[in-house]
C-alpha positions, 0 to 999 in steps of 0.5 A: 334830104341832107342829113345833119350832125345832131349836136356840137359834141365832138365825140357823138356816137350814133347807133342802130341795129339790123335784123330785128324782124328776121327769122334766122341769124343774129341781130347786128348793131353798129356804133359810129363816131363821125368827124364833125365835118363829115359830109356825104350826099348819098348817106341815108337810112340803109333801108332807103338805099340799094345794096350797091349804094350800101356796099359803096358807103361801107368802106367810106364810113369805116375809113372816115369815121373817128371810130366804129364798132359792130356787134352781133347778138346771136339767135340763142341769146335772142331766144333767151332775152327777147329781141328788144333786149337783144337789140339793145345789148347789140348796141351796147356791145358795138359801143364797147368796141369803139376806140374812143369813149363817146360824150353823147349817144344818139339811138335810132328808135325809142328804146335804149338802156343807159350805157356807162352814165353817158347821156343819150337820146332816142330818136324815132326814124333817126337813121333818116335824120342824122349822119352818125345814125345813118352810118351805123345803120349802113354798117349794121346792115352790111355786116349782117348781110355778109354774115348771112351770106356766109351761113347761106353756104351751110344751108343754101335751101333757105336762100339766106344769100337773097332774103338775109333771114327775113320772113319771105314766102320762099324762106317760110316755104323752106322752113315748112319743107326742111324744118329749122336749123341751129340759126333759126330763132325758136322764139319767133313765129316761124310759120304763119300757121303756128298757134300760140299756146294758151298759157 
């Protein structure tokens, strides 16, 4: 399916995040303003694309975008304010990094908080519908993956290079065997057998 521009705003920003469901590492968001004439036949929701295609698209988006920003919100803050608030905060931080102020913001999903009185719209599965959100999903995913590959060197036993911090069987087995690291989200259910406290 060919993705579209959402509106006629010249400076429309799409934003999306990656890593919400991970047990370790940051939640990462990107904001992208694309030119109105931007076209790319491969660009789609990052989850629909292979790692090879995402890696191919990253420099194309970064080179052709009018402006883009990427921001991490790390595990300590995720534990402090919860993953939904951390995801929205990461999106706000990524918009902060844009060199041009957007006239309109479109967001993947159904939750957002107003940003500097700029009009916005949340769009469920927006990363599979609109070019700027799809581009943001690619940058959020590729930048977060690079970060997880870096911290993999510090704790290779969790194989973050491969699982990127997601709750795979292998990752959970390593948590059971080695315990947790400073990169793990302590507010998350890190092992399936963890019991919830009766509060």
